[in-house]
Rosetta silent file (secondary structure, phi, psi, omega in degrees, C-alpha in Angstrom):
SEQUENCE: MKKFFKYLVFALIALVFIGTFVFLYIKSKPEEVRYEVLEVTTGDICRKTIVTGKIEPRNEVNIKPQINGIISELLKEPGQLVQEGEVIAKLKVIPDMQALSSAESRVRLASLNLDQAKINLDRQKSLFDKQLVSADEYEKVLQAYNQAKEEYIGSKDNLEVIRDGVSSSNAGGSSTLVRSTISGLILDIPVKVGNSVIQANTMNDGTTVATVANMSDLIFDGNIDETEVGKLQEGMPMEIRIGALPDYRNGATLEYISPKAVENNGTNQFEIKAAISENSSVTIRSGYSANAEIVLDQVSSVLYLPESALEFEEDKTFVYLEKGEDQWERIEVEVGLSDGVNIEIVSGLKAGDKVRGNKIINS
SCORE:     score description
SCORE:     0.000 S_00000001
   1 L     0.000  -36.663  170.120   -6.028   46.143  -73.404 S_00000001
   2 H   -63.842  -38.808  177.227   -3.133   44.018  -74.589 S_00000001
   3 H   -63.788  -32.625 -177.957   -0.688   46.745  -73.851 S_00000001
   4 H   -64.947  -44.378 -179.944   -2.070   47.001  -70.300 S_00000001
   5 H   -69.110  -30.982  176.267   -1.421   43.261  -69.629 S_00000001
   6 H   -65.859  -44.843  179.638    2.017   43.573  -71.189 S_00000001
   7 H   -66.622  -38.834 -178.673    2.945   46.480  -68.889 S_00000001
   8 H   -63.842  -39.240  178.353    1.489   44.561  -65.955 S_00000001
   9 H   -63.464  -47.309  178.932    3.648   41.532  -66.626 S_00000001
  10 H   -56.934  -42.158  179.211    6.781   43.736  -67.027 S_00000001
  11 H   -60.127  -45.742 -179.593    5.836   45.462  -63.751 S_00000001
  12 H   -62.919  -41.826 -179.073    5.586   42.140  -61.918 S_00000001
  13 H   -65.587  -43.483  178.255    8.833   40.813  -63.269 S_00000001
  14 H   -59.261  -39.108 -179.820   10.584   44.054  -62.274 S_00000001
  15 H   -68.124  -34.169  176.126    9.063   43.852  -58.751 S_00000001
  16 H   -68.030  -40.809  178.266   10.388   40.341  -58.345 S_00000001
  17 H   -59.948  -44.444 -178.499   13.837   41.295  -59.457 S_00000001
  18 H   -67.214  -44.736 -179.044   13.891   44.331  -57.106 S_00000001
  19 H   -58.448  -43.998  176.816   12.530   42.247  -54.228 S_00000001
  20 H   -62.363  -39.377 -176.646   15.197   39.498  -54.808 S_00000001
  21 H   -68.698  -43.981 -178.451   17.925   42.166  -54.934 S_00000001
  22 H   -63.546  -40.286 -179.568   16.794   43.830  -51.722 S_00000001
  23 H   -63.790  -44.124 -175.469   16.601   40.497  -49.919 S_00000001
  24 H   -68.035  -34.785  176.394   20.059   39.378  -51.073 S_00000001
  25 H   -60.049  -45.674 -176.689   21.469   42.859  -50.062 S_00000001
  26 H   -70.028  -38.918  175.885   20.063   42.613  -46.609 S_00000001
  27 H   -62.074  -30.929  178.646   21.364   39.044  -46.160 S_00000001
  28 H   -80.994  -10.210 -177.664   24.793   40.085  -47.346 S_00000001
  29 L   -69.038  137.716  177.384   25.088   42.910  -44.864 S_00000001
  30 L   -65.764  140.235 -176.185   27.449   41.927  -42.019 S_00000001
  31 L   -72.028  138.716  178.913   25.775   41.006  -38.814 S_00000001
  32 E   -77.260  123.458 -177.480   26.227   43.433  -35.906 S_00000001
  33 E  -104.952  123.068  175.938   28.032   41.586  -33.133 S_00000001
  34 E  -128.585  163.173 -177.752   27.507   42.749  -29.545 S_00000001
  35 E  -129.073  143.676  172.410   28.433   41.364  -26.114 S_00000001
  36 E   -72.314  148.755 -177.743   26.659   41.428  -22.931 S_00000001
  37 E  -104.670  124.733  175.886   28.465   43.462  -20.256 S_00000001
  38 E  -111.016  137.208 -178.205   29.059   41.811  -16.871 S_00000001
  39 E  -105.727  142.057 -179.644   30.049   43.565  -13.738 S_00000001
  40 L   -78.263  126.696 -179.674   32.307   42.173  -11.009 S_00000001
  41 E  -121.319  170.446  177.453   30.306   42.082   -7.722 S_00000001
  42 E  -111.032  138.305  176.368   30.867   41.090   -4.146 S_00000001
  43 E  -176.944 -158.670 -177.590   28.936   38.297   -2.507 S_00000001
  44 E  -110.575  139.360  175.239   29.045   34.757   -1.215 S_00000001
  45 E  -115.913  130.367 -174.303   29.966   31.598   -3.146 S_00000001
  46 E  -138.585  117.213 -179.374   28.712   28.307   -1.889 S_00000001
  47 E   -95.184  119.832 -176.898   29.507   24.937   -3.490 S_00000001
  48 E  -122.971  161.536  172.925   26.872   22.304   -2.800 S_00000001
  49 E  -130.657  151.547 -179.996   26.196   18.721   -3.827 S_00000001
  50 E  -111.371  125.323  179.693   22.887   16.881   -4.007 S_00000001
  51 E  -113.394  130.923 -178.891   22.693   13.280   -2.677 S_00000001
  52 E   -97.628  150.785 -175.260   19.676   11.130   -3.570 S_00000001
  53 E  -175.204 -150.916 -178.690   18.377    8.532   -1.097 S_00000001
  54 E  -150.991  166.320 -178.095   15.318    7.703    0.992 S_00000001
  55 E   -95.926  132.973  179.792   13.903    8.207    4.408 S_00000001
  56 E  -135.694  151.581  169.037   14.095    5.207    6.855 S_00000001
  57 E   -80.294  140.355  178.873   13.441    4.654   10.546 S_00000001
  58 L   -59.762  -42.175 -176.839   16.638    3.963   12.464 S_00000001
  59 L  -114.587  101.654  178.044   15.086    1.082   14.374 S_00000001
  60 E  -118.662  122.189 -175.947   12.932   -1.143   12.163 S_00000001
  61 E  -125.524  137.323  173.430   12.193   -4.636   13.477 S_00000001
  62 E   -89.895  124.642  177.918   10.615   -7.728   11.997 S_00000001
  63 E   -89.016  121.535 -179.615    8.357   -9.574   14.520 S_00000001
  64 L  -120.894  157.625 -177.963    8.574  -13.347   14.145 S_00000001
  65 L   -77.349  161.576  175.089    6.704  -16.085   16.018 S_00000001
  66 L   -91.305  -15.087  179.185    8.435  -18.319   18.664 S_00000001
  67 L  -137.950  163.142  172.735    6.717  -21.507   17.438 S_00000001
  68 L   -77.200  142.141  178.104    5.333  -22.974   14.223 S_00000001
  69 E  -178.109 -165.947  175.571    1.603  -22.506   13.842 S_00000001
  70 E  -122.387  135.226  179.947   -1.350  -20.924   12.065 S_00000001
  71 E   -66.572  115.133 -177.771   -2.545  -17.376   12.506 S_00000001
  72 E   -96.801  -30.246 -179.031   -5.822  -17.637   14.361 S_00000001
  73 E  -156.215  138.542  172.988   -6.352  -13.868   15.075 S_00000001
  74 E  -111.090  126.484 -176.938   -4.774  -10.520   14.210 S_00000001
  75 L  -100.549   -9.584 -179.041   -5.245   -7.844   16.873 S_00000001
  76 L  -132.440  163.630 -179.648   -3.488   -4.974   15.117 S_00000001
  77 L  -126.220  160.066  173.705   -3.453   -3.305   11.667 S_00000001
  78 L   -62.243  136.506 -176.137   -0.786   -1.399    9.752 S_00000001
  79 L    98.436  -13.848 -173.175   -0.587    2.251   10.812 S_00000001
  80 L   -92.400  151.523  179.709   -1.577    1.553   14.493 S_00000001
  81 E   -86.817  144.287 -177.525    0.855    2.378   17.311 S_00000001
  82 E  -138.910  141.176 -177.737    1.895   -0.528   19.467 S_00000001
  83 L   -95.258  156.483  177.009    3.777   -0.753   22.810 S_00000001
  84 L   -58.154  128.900 -175.852    6.627   -3.142   23.691 S_00000001
  85 L    87.756   -7.023 -179.062    5.137   -6.433   24.766 S_00000001
  86 L   -75.831  139.113 -175.637    1.689   -5.759   23.262 S_00000001
  87 E   -71.480  126.676  174.928    0.076   -8.670   21.505 S_00000001
  88 E  -100.144  -40.144 -179.300   -0.147   -8.398   17.724 S_00000001
  89 E  -147.078  160.595  173.974   -1.377  -11.802   16.780 S_00000001
  90 E  -120.272  148.746 -176.323   -2.411  -15.131   18.182 S_00000001
  91 E  -116.794  150.039  170.650   -1.314  -18.514   16.860 S_00000001
  92 E  -104.591  122.108 -173.674   -2.960  -21.962   16.762 S_00000001
  93 E   -67.386  138.737  164.717   -0.165  -24.500   17.385 S_00000001
  94 L  -113.469   99.320 -171.045    0.765  -27.229   14.846 S_00000001
  95 L   -75.053  149.991  177.097    2.752  -29.602   17.027 S_00000001
  96 L   -76.523  123.147 -171.683    5.654  -31.659   15.640 S_00000001
  97 H   -68.410  -29.788  177.066    4.365  -35.285   15.860 S_00000001
  98 H   -68.972  -48.285  178.231    7.809  -36.666   16.774 S_00000001
  99 H   -64.088  -35.951  177.984    8.300  -34.150   19.517 S_00000001
 100 H   -65.520  -45.716  178.591    4.694  -34.687   20.751 S_00000001
 101 H   -63.630  -37.425 -179.930    5.203  -38.464   20.901 S_00000001
 102 H   -72.764  -35.378  178.091    8.472  -38.045   22.826 S_00000001
 103 H   -63.385  -41.663  177.448    6.833  -35.538   25.259 S_00000001
 104 H   -58.484  -44.700 -178.277    3.947  -38.005   25.923 S_00000001
 105 H   -61.953  -43.251 -178.884    6.406  -40.775   26.500 S_00000001
 106 H   -64.224  -36.656  178.513    8.391  -38.623   28.967 S_00000001
 107 H   -64.718  -42.749 -177.914    5.141  -37.873   30.879 S_00000001
 108 H   -65.694  -43.997  179.752    4.222  -41.546   31.219 S_00000001
 109 H   -62.864  -39.128 -179.075    7.782  -42.469   32.381 S_00000001
 110 H   -69.517  -34.851  176.802    7.821  -39.558   34.904 S_00000001
 111 H   -65.142  -41.730  179.120    4.434  -40.733   36.197 S_00000001
 112 H   -61.898  -42.431  178.392    5.679  -44.271   36.756 S_00000001
 113 H   -70.495  -26.173 -177.578    8.792  -42.992   38.576 S_00000001
 114 H   -78.067  -41.679  179.223    6.694  -40.683   40.734 S_00000001
 115 H   -58.811  -48.581  179.778    4.341  -43.542   41.725 S_00000001
 116 H   -60.857  -41.946 -179.773    7.303  -45.781   42.692 S_00000001
 117 H   -63.711  -31.017  176.631    8.923  -42.932   44.521 S_00000001
 118 H   -68.900  -41.366  179.335    5.729  -42.387   46.505 S_00000001
 119 H   -64.586  -40.958  179.944    5.522  -46.039   47.454 S_00000001
 120 H   -64.783  -40.288  179.450    9.159  -45.955   48.606 S_00000001
 121 H   -62.821  -45.815 -179.151    8.531  -42.785   50.610 S_00000001
 122 H   -63.305  -37.745  179.037    5.474  -44.325   52.348 S_00000001
 123 H   -69.872  -42.596 -175.630    7.425  -47.368   53.295 S_00000001
 124 H   -71.273  -33.593  179.457   10.388  -45.575   54.443 S_00000001
 125 H   -66.917  -37.879 -178.817    8.256  -43.107   56.537 S_00000001
 126 H   -66.768  -38.097  179.485    6.501  -46.045   58.279 S_00000001
 127 H   -72.589  -34.640 -179.249    9.854  -47.490   59.211 S_00000001
 128 H   -71.772  -33.502  177.460   11.212  -44.106   60.272 S_00000001
 129 H   -63.756  -29.748  177.464    8.215  -43.513   62.533 S_00000001
 130 L   -89.422    2.734  176.820    9.020  -46.762   64.243 S_00000001
 131 L    67.232   30.649  179.781   12.708  -45.658   64.475 S_00000001
 132 L   -89.451  -21.087  176.600   13.783  -48.644   62.397 S_00000001
 133 L  -127.037  161.114  179.844   15.778  -46.483   59.916 S_00000001
 134 L   -80.407  161.557  178.975   17.889  -43.450   60.391 S_00000001
 135 H   -63.195  -30.644 -176.782   16.897  -39.884   59.559 S_00000001
 136 H   -66.466  -43.707  179.710   19.642  -39.769   56.883 S_00000001
 137 H   -65.108  -38.769 -176.795   18.166  -42.759   54.969 S_00000001
 138 H   -66.141  -38.659  179.138   14.649  -41.341   55.236 S_00000001
 139 H   -62.490  -35.648 -179.792   15.851  -37.921   53.829 S_00000001
 140 H   -63.668  -41.694  177.889   17.431  -39.571   50.895 S_00000001
 141 H   -68.776  -36.267  178.947   14.114  -41.251   49.966 S_00000001
 142 H   -67.584  -36.506  175.003   12.214  -38.029   50.488 S_00000001
 143 H   -65.810  -37.479  175.381   14.652  -36.280   48.142 S_00000001
 144 H   -64.279  -38.654  174.561   14.195  -38.930   45.510 S_00000001
 145 H   -64.741  -44.378  179.505   10.463  -38.406   45.761 S_00000001
 146 H   -66.387  -37.212  175.890   10.615  -34.643   45.361 S_00000001
 147 H   -61.994  -38.806  179.087   12.885  -35.067   42.327 S_00000001
 148 H   -69.570  -33.015 -179.272   10.456  -37.476   40.739 S_00000001
 149 H   -71.117  -42.248  177.701    7.575  -35.072   41.425 S_00000001
 150 H   -65.557  -37.600  177.791    9.448  -32.106   39.801 S_00000001
 151 H   -62.416  -39.433 -179.873   10.279  -34.276   36.736 S_00000001
 152 H   -62.142  -48.042 -179.799    6.604  -35.182   36.458 S_00000001
 153 H   -62.346  -46.333  179.223    5.509  -31.492   36.601 S_00000001
 154 H   -61.275  -38.741  178.820    8.224  -30.552   34.100 S_00000001
 155 H   -68.593  -35.318  176.355    7.328  -33.237   31.653 S_00000001
 156 H   -64.313  -45.049  178.450    3.629  -32.166   31.792 S_00000001
 157 H   -61.873  -40.240  179.887    4.605  -28.513   31.165 S_00000001
 158 H   -66.769  -35.019  177.125    6.753  -29.610   28.202 S_00000001
 159 H   -65.813  -43.370 -175.994    3.854  -31.630   26.782 S_00000001
 160 H   -66.063  -38.906 -176.737    1.469  -28.718   27.121 S_00000001
 161 H   -67.034  -43.358 -177.495    3.966  -26.347   25.471 S_00000001
 162 H   -69.421  -45.411 -174.363    4.537  -28.720   22.430 S_00000001
 163 H   -81.129  -37.808 -173.377    0.827  -29.543   22.089 S_00000001
 164 H  -115.024  -14.189 -178.521   -0.824  -26.177   22.976 S_00000001
 165 L    90.062   -6.446 -178.389    1.972  -23.648   22.834 S_00000001
 166 L  -149.695  145.362  179.919    1.484  -22.717   26.505 S_00000001
 167 L  -107.456  154.816 -178.761    1.748  -24.452   29.832 S_00000001
 168 L   -64.819  -22.580  179.805   -0.627  -24.100   32.674 S_00000001
 169 L   -86.599  -11.056 -177.177    2.139  -23.008   35.027 S_00000001
 170 L  -142.833   53.485 -172.290    3.165  -20.131   32.659 S_00000001
 171 H   -68.464  -29.086  178.032    0.112  -18.983   30.876 S_00000001
 172 H   -67.362  -25.787 -179.925    1.269  -15.302   30.802 S_00000001
 173 H  -101.354   30.992 -174.008    4.292  -16.237   28.676 S_00000001
 174 L   -60.248  134.222  175.780    2.459  -18.109   26.045 S_00000001
 175 L   -77.907   -5.373  169.687    4.378  -18.615   22.879 S_00000001
 176 L   -76.835   -9.025  177.583    1.117  -18.565   20.922 S_00000001
 177 E   -98.677  115.857  179.412    0.954  -14.890   21.454 S_00000001
 178 E   -85.794  116.697 -179.229    3.061  -12.865   19.059 S_00000001
 179 E  -111.070  143.605  179.854    4.236   -9.754   20.872 S_00000001
 180 L   -70.415  136.499  179.698    5.970   -6.578   19.655 S_00000001
 181 L   -90.609  -11.999  177.747    9.595   -6.329   20.826 S_00000001
 182 L  -138.063  167.700  169.771    9.683   -2.520   20.577 S_00000001
 183 L   -91.197  134.595  176.591    7.304    0.426   20.859 S_00000001
 184 E   170.842 -154.201  179.646    6.411    2.120   17.573 S_00000001
 185 E  -104.816  133.205  177.160    4.347    2.156   14.496 S_00000001
 186 E   -74.600  109.495 -178.396    3.214   -0.944   12.668 S_00000001
 187 E   -84.646  -31.220 -176.811    4.410   -0.433    9.087 S_00000001
 188 E  -158.089  143.274  170.185    3.260   -3.765    7.678 S_00000001
 189 L  -124.510   94.448 -176.435    1.491   -7.032    8.574 S_00000001
 190 L   -75.135   -3.738  179.363    2.255   -9.395    5.686 S_00000001
 191 L  -113.313  163.839  179.443    0.190  -12.370    6.874 S_00000001
 192 L  -127.768  164.546  178.758   -3.464  -13.029    7.130 S_00000001
 193 L   -56.585  129.487  179.448   -5.664  -15.216    9.408 S_00000001
 194 L   102.465  -15.665  178.982   -5.165  -18.770    8.380 S_00000001
 195 L   -73.908  143.909  169.968   -1.578  -18.381    7.066 S_00000001
 196 E   -79.717  140.934  175.755    1.020  -20.865    8.374 S_00000001
 197 E  -127.542  156.023  174.297    4.027  -19.333   10.103 S_00000001
 198 L  -130.732  151.175 -176.369    7.289  -20.784   11.184 S_00000001
 199 L   -85.284  157.289  178.836    9.749  -19.731   13.829 S_00000001
 200 L   -72.021  141.171  178.771   13.326  -18.726   13.019 S_00000001
 201 L  -147.528 -172.177  179.682   16.013  -21.329   13.196 S_00000001
 202 L   -71.257   -9.476 -177.057   19.392  -22.169   11.706 S_00000001
 203 L  -103.162  -20.172  177.915   17.792  -23.324    8.471 S_00000001
 204 L  -148.673  167.623  177.528   15.516  -20.316    7.761 S_00000001
 205 L   -78.288  -14.549 -176.762   14.730  -16.675    8.875 S_00000001
 206 L    84.356  168.399  178.217   11.171  -17.500    9.984 S_00000001
 207 L   -87.847  127.858  175.271    7.996  -15.831    9.024 S_00000001
 208 L   -81.533  117.111 -177.873    7.546  -12.117    9.590 S_00000001
 209 L   -86.236  -32.096  177.918    4.230  -11.498   11.298 S_00000001
 210 E  -163.600  156.045  178.721    4.636   -7.712   11.460 S_00000001
 211 E  -120.536  122.196 -173.304    7.174   -4.985   10.892 S_00000001
 212 E  -121.704  139.546  179.534    7.369   -2.307   13.631 S_00000001
 213 E  -141.351  150.638  170.347    9.469    0.908   13.600 S_00000001
 214 L   -84.416  101.555 -176.140   10.136    3.920   15.737 S_00000001
 215 L   -84.564    0.785  178.864    9.057    6.704   13.404 S_00000001
 216 L   -89.589   -5.992  179.193   10.113    9.425   15.727 S_00000001
 217 L  -122.688   89.542 -177.469   13.869    8.578   15.001 S_00000001
 218 E  -105.335  154.825  172.423   14.352    8.838   11.188 S_00000001
 219 E  -130.191  154.675  167.556   17.511    8.829    9.074 S_00000001
 220 E   -97.482  129.283 -178.250   18.359    9.710    5.583 S_00000001
 221 E  -125.266  116.154 -176.207   20.170    6.926    3.697 S_00000001
 222 E  -143.360 -177.663  176.617   21.813    7.817    0.371 S_00000001
 223 E  -130.552  142.304 -174.577   24.897    7.409   -1.737 S_00000001
 224 E  -124.723  145.092 -178.078   27.515    9.961   -2.828 S_00000001
 225 E   -62.984  149.795  179.544   30.106    9.794   -5.615 S_00000001
 226 H   -66.555  -18.721  179.293   33.728    9.055   -4.683 S_00000001
 227 H   -71.475  -17.486 -174.319   34.800   12.356   -6.202 S_00000001
 228 H  -122.079  -10.090 -178.150   33.026   14.218   -3.432 S_00000001
 229 H   -65.951  -28.739  179.364   33.085   11.890   -0.422 S_00000001
 230 L   -64.249  -14.450 -179.718   36.533   13.121    0.536 S_00000001
 231 L   -97.777    6.881 -179.141   35.075   16.538    1.410 S_00000001
 232 L  -103.150  152.474  172.773   32.526   15.083    3.831 S_00000001
 233 L  -152.046  148.839 -177.009   33.033   14.547    7.501 S_00000001
 234 L   -57.965  138.034  176.139   30.762   13.316   10.302 S_00000001
 235 L   100.354   -6.402  176.852   28.780   16.066   11.989 S_00000001
 236 L   -67.620  140.833  173.837   28.208   18.178    8.784 S_00000001
 237 E   -70.418  150.073  174.543   24.794   19.848    8.435 S_00000001
 238 E  -142.377  158.011  172.932   22.501   18.850    5.592 S_00000001
 239 E  -116.778  126.528 -178.780   19.066   19.955    4.340 S_00000001
 240 E   -96.812  129.780  176.841   16.577   17.267    3.506 S_00000001
 241 E  -129.236  136.569 -176.988   13.925   17.678    0.842 S_00000001
 242 E  -113.750  126.122 -173.175   11.237   15.091    0.108 S_00000001
 243 L   -61.557  -39.209 -178.838    9.757   14.807   -3.353 S_00000001
 244 L   -71.208  -12.836  175.920    6.329   13.752   -2.108 S_00000001
 245 E  -124.417   85.223 -170.589    6.215   16.812    0.189 S_00000001
 246 E   -59.290  -28.937 -178.025    7.149   19.823   -1.926 S_00000001
 247 E   -89.002    5.776 -171.961    7.024   22.290    1.016 S_00000001
 248 E   -86.493  132.810  170.412    9.028   20.040    3.333 S_00000001
 249 E  -145.950  124.167 -179.172   12.514   21.312    4.364 S_00000001
 250 E  -144.894  152.351 -177.061   14.322   19.904    7.397 S_00000001
 251 E   -84.738  160.366  177.185   17.780   19.878    8.806 S_00000001
 252 E  -153.517  158.796 -177.241   19.908   16.752    9.282 S_00000001
 253 E  -123.825  123.293 -177.386   23.316   15.830   10.679 S_00000001
 254 E   -64.778  125.235 -176.603   25.734   13.535    8.790 S_00000001
 255 E  -129.825   -6.753  175.613   26.542   10.628   11.194 S_00000001
 256 E  -153.599  135.747  178.877   27.917    7.874    9.021 S_00000001
 257 E  -126.365  124.272  176.818   30.206    7.616    5.913 S_00000001
 258 L   -64.413  136.516  174.390   30.786    4.004    4.644 S_00000001
 259 L   -77.463   -4.595 -177.025   34.423    2.963    4.645 S_00000001
 260 L  -132.390  135.465 -177.917   33.813    0.885    1.503 S_00000001
 261 L   -82.096  149.473  172.408   32.608    1.883   -1.928 S_00000001
 262 E  -120.447  129.579  179.727   29.810    0.044   -3.821 S_00000001
 263 E   -70.994  127.816 -177.783   29.744    0.063   -7.624 S_00000001
 264 E  -138.006  110.136 -173.733   26.586    1.669   -8.913 S_00000001
 265 L    54.132   40.000  172.853   25.988    2.150  -12.721 S_00000001
 266 L    85.037    2.358  176.340   29.748    1.946  -13.339 S_00000001
 267 E  -118.780  158.511  174.601   30.727    4.466  -10.685 S_00000001
 268 E   -91.801  122.877  179.769   32.003    3.966   -7.128 S_00000001
 269 E  -123.778  154.621  176.772   29.669    5.376   -4.518 S_00000001
 270 E  -120.333  137.455 -179.533   29.681    5.468   -0.717 S_00000001
 271 E   -75.891  137.977  173.365   26.670    5.096    1.572 S_00000001
 272 E  -128.276  150.181  175.733   26.041    7.932    3.977 S_00000001
 273 E  -132.618  141.116  178.950   23.436    8.192    6.743 S_00000001
 274 E  -131.619  142.621  176.795   22.132   11.346    8.478 S_00000001
 275 E   -82.759  123.441  179.875   19.954   11.862   11.514 S_00000001
 276 E   -86.620  137.088  175.355   16.911   13.922   10.659 S_00000001
 277 L   -63.483  139.880 -175.901   15.684   16.569   13.019 S_00000001
 278 L   -68.539  136.166  175.968   12.336   15.724   14.546 S_00000001
 279 L  -136.775   93.195 -175.091    9.404   17.488   12.978 S_00000001
 280 L   -69.950  -16.589 -173.851    6.037   16.548   14.582 S_00000001
 281 L   -76.417  -18.146 -175.950    4.033   18.889   12.255 S_00000001
 282 L  -123.001  133.984  176.487    4.617   16.685    9.187 S_00000001
 283 L   -88.793  119.755 -178.253    3.815   13.041    8.715 S_00000001
 284 L  -110.936  133.197  176.950    6.764   11.280    7.086 S_00000001
 285 L   -99.680  146.546 -176.945    6.368    7.747    5.785 S_00000001
 286 L   -67.592  136.353  175.474    9.107    5.128    5.680 S_00000001
 287 L    93.345    2.838  175.555   10.613    4.730    2.183 S_00000001
 288 L   -59.240  134.069  169.263   10.015    8.317    0.955 S_00000001
 289 E   -72.177  140.953 -178.889   12.483    9.309   -1.735 S_00000001
 290 E  -148.004  161.209  176.910   14.537   12.316   -0.716 S_00000001
 291 E  -118.318  139.834  177.530   17.373   14.574   -1.637 S_00000001
 292 E  -117.086  120.004  176.719   20.060   15.831    0.767 S_00000001
 293 E   -92.571  122.212 -178.888   21.803   19.136    0.041 S_00000001
 294 E  -114.689  131.147  174.043   25.324   19.283    1.482 S_00000001
 295 E   -85.280  111.240 -178.935   27.503   22.371    1.565 S_00000001
 296 E   -88.205  -30.855  177.315   30.978   21.211    0.521 S_00000001
 297 E  -165.062  151.462  179.631   32.729   24.560    0.593 S_00000001
 298 E  -159.485  148.220  176.469   31.816   28.306    0.839 S_00000001
 299 E  -128.839  155.818 -176.792   33.475   31.726    0.947 S_00000001
 300 E  -125.820  149.064  178.743   31.856   35.009    2.007 S_00000001
 301 E    45.573   61.797  176.656   32.174   38.579    0.724 S_00000001
 302 E  -120.731  160.199  172.235   34.385   37.788   -2.220 S_00000001
 303 E   -74.592  144.743  177.508   34.512   39.159   -5.773 S_00000001
 304 E  -152.873  160.802  178.343   32.770   37.003   -8.365 S_00000001
 305 E  -138.788  157.339  167.780   31.663   36.788  -11.961 S_00000001
 306 E   -61.399  135.054 -172.945   29.415   34.466  -13.990 S_00000001
 307 H   -66.187  -17.558  176.671   31.607   31.642  -15.043 S_00000001
 308 H   -67.066  -14.095  179.588   30.549   32.129  -18.664 S_00000001
 309 H   -83.511   -9.915 -172.933   32.785   35.233  -18.850 S_00000001
 310 L   -92.062  152.031  169.860   35.979   33.239  -18.434 S_00000001
 311 E  -123.435  134.132  179.219   38.250   31.826  -21.124 S_00000001
 312 E  -113.940  128.982 -179.703   40.589   28.963  -20.213 S_00000001
 313 E  -132.092  102.924 -176.480   43.826   28.374  -21.895 S_00000001
 314 L    65.863 -124.269 -178.098   46.027   25.496  -20.555 S_00000001
 315 L  -103.084   17.975  179.427   46.252   26.250  -16.755 S_00000001
 316 E  -116.299  159.445 -175.947   45.479   30.034  -17.107 S_00000001
 317 E  -129.833  136.930 -176.341   42.202   31.922  -17.034 S_00000001
 318 E  -127.582  152.524  165.178   41.428   35.097  -18.993 S_00000001
 319 E  -130.258  166.336  169.955   38.661   37.707  -19.217 S_00000001
 320 E  -102.863  110.140 -174.642   38.056   40.637  -21.461 S_00000001
 321 E   -88.237  132.507 -179.428   38.071   43.830  -19.471 S_00000001
 322 E   -69.445  131.524  173.448   36.161   46.856  -20.835 S_00000001
 323 E  -116.489   -5.723  179.343   38.389   49.817  -21.718 S_00000001
 324 E   173.717 -171.577  178.825   35.958   51.937  -23.556 S_00000001
 325 L   -68.561  114.020 -179.353   32.885   51.578  -25.813 S_00000001
 326 L    67.548   25.879 -178.984   33.195   48.341  -27.678 S_00000001
 327 E  -126.209  134.497 -172.960   36.852   48.128  -26.622 S_00000001
 328 E  -136.434  144.151  179.317   38.085   45.163  -24.620 S_00000001
 329 E  -122.313  124.687  178.022   41.476   44.139  -23.142 S_00000001
 330 E   -80.277  119.514 -174.356   42.303   40.477  -22.551 S_00000001
 331 E  -128.546  154.224  176.939   43.784   40.136  -19.115 S_00000001
 332 E   -88.345  141.783  174.879   44.742   37.074  -16.914 S_00000001
 333 E  -130.982  161.137  175.600   42.856   36.536  -13.626 S_00000001
 334 E  -107.565  133.318 -178.793   43.180   34.157  -10.715 S_00000001
 335 E  -115.582  165.987 -178.929   40.036   32.282   -9.830 S_00000001
 336 E  -132.954 -128.755 -172.022   38.879   30.378   -6.739 S_00000001
 337 E   -71.398  140.452  176.585   35.704   28.507   -5.677 S_00000001
 338 E  -122.888  144.476 -178.102   32.930   27.957   -8.199 S_00000001
 339 L  -107.111    8.970 -176.884   29.317   27.032   -7.537 S_00000001
 340 L    93.278  -17.728 -179.932   28.727   25.930  -11.200 S_00000001
 341 L  -121.128  -52.171  175.763   27.243   29.304  -12.072 S_00000001
 342 E  -114.214  156.254 -173.810   29.455   32.050  -10.519 S_00000001
 343 E  -136.741  140.127  178.620   33.121   31.837   -9.757 S_00000001
 344 E   -71.212  133.041  172.684   35.305   33.603   -7.231 S_00000001
 345 E  -101.687  115.388 -176.115   37.873   36.146   -8.543 S_00000001
 346 E   -85.132  -37.844  177.317   40.926   36.065   -6.358 S_00000001
 347 E  -159.508  159.964  179.512   43.026   38.618   -8.272 S_00000001
 348 L   111.602  -29.730 -179.899   43.178   40.567  -11.510 S_00000001
 349 L  -133.857  164.771  175.733   39.915   42.475  -11.098 S_00000001
 350 L  -132.563  165.132 -174.850   38.207   44.773   -8.608 S_00000001
 351 L   -58.917  137.660 -178.792   34.635   45.449   -7.676 S_00000001
 352 L    95.381  -18.083 -179.804   32.770   47.465  -10.376 S_00000001
 353 L   -62.532  149.349 -177.596   34.953   46.310  -13.226 S_00000001
 354 E  -117.237  131.332  177.249   33.049   45.424  -16.342 S_00000001
 355 E  -123.930  164.055 -176.641   33.913   42.449  -18.531 S_00000001
 356 E   -78.975  135.139 -176.924   32.756   40.918  -21.718 S_00000001
 357 E  -107.916 -145.146  176.697   30.108   38.232  -21.465 S_00000001
 358 E   -65.983  153.957 -176.806   28.289   36.050  -24.057 S_00000001
 359 E   -76.750  138.047  178.033   27.934   37.185  -27.596 S_00000001
 360 E  -120.438  119.367 -179.142   24.663   38.858  -28.662 S_00000001
 361 E  -104.854  118.435  179.514   23.882   38.787  -32.327 S_00000001
 362 E  -115.635  125.671 -178.026   21.472   41.272  -33.998 S_00000001
 363 L   -75.290    0.000    0.000   20.530   41.047  -37.682 S_00000001
């Protein structure tokens, strides 16, 4: 029994030594090096660039009140269509006390002047009827009366506008009604009933009651790097893709390239804008993030290879041309346009030639 265990231990030790030897032998064998074989083919090379940006309406307008006041009623909601001149909100006027006091004083003074003018006119008419004054003198008094009457009417209208926001003689043009200045879609109404609003003046921009835009006329607004802007020109076609709409593809036409760069994350970029072709079958919302694909250069029916097959040495380019099984000849080639994956072969190779590609290592 002891001999059996002795032999078993020796067998295990021998097995370990043999296994180690085999493992080291296999690891010490030289690895077989092979290369993928690439064929020169004919096709099209297209160099593109991707510009990030967003979708915006070309005409987006902030609707502001014509007077200071408080929102008393909202007649529209975001997402609704509105026509030019249509009422969006109604205001309750908060009159300026100094202006109100001045307007009331003007009305009182105009009333006194009108009363005096009426007395003068009645007296002059009595004398004119008796032919005691000339027609010229009577007409002057009549004119003074008419002027005083117009001043009184104007002062009353001014008081009503300051106090109520609308005059009785021009109720249809009430400044208490906030109307849309364009036809379009209401994108936002940032105020609520009860909010105070102020009109635009030289001291402030005024309160925005609503934002309205024509969503049938959209543009792409993005920025492109200075290294590529020189290849752009107005009128170039673009393809727009929207991240929120994976199936959306639409054409656009480049119509604006900024003449001045803006620094963005340490690089100079130029703003570009493109008119998007109308597509009524898809609902596009203002502010969607989007990418624009622009073709910078392209060639058709040319020889090309994967760019990974090339070797670059100073200003020269080389490939390894297959001359037989596992036999390669290093030759110089002239290259052209690259799309980042494939590159045009201008000279040095012909269609059907096979060249060495990336290394394939098999143990």
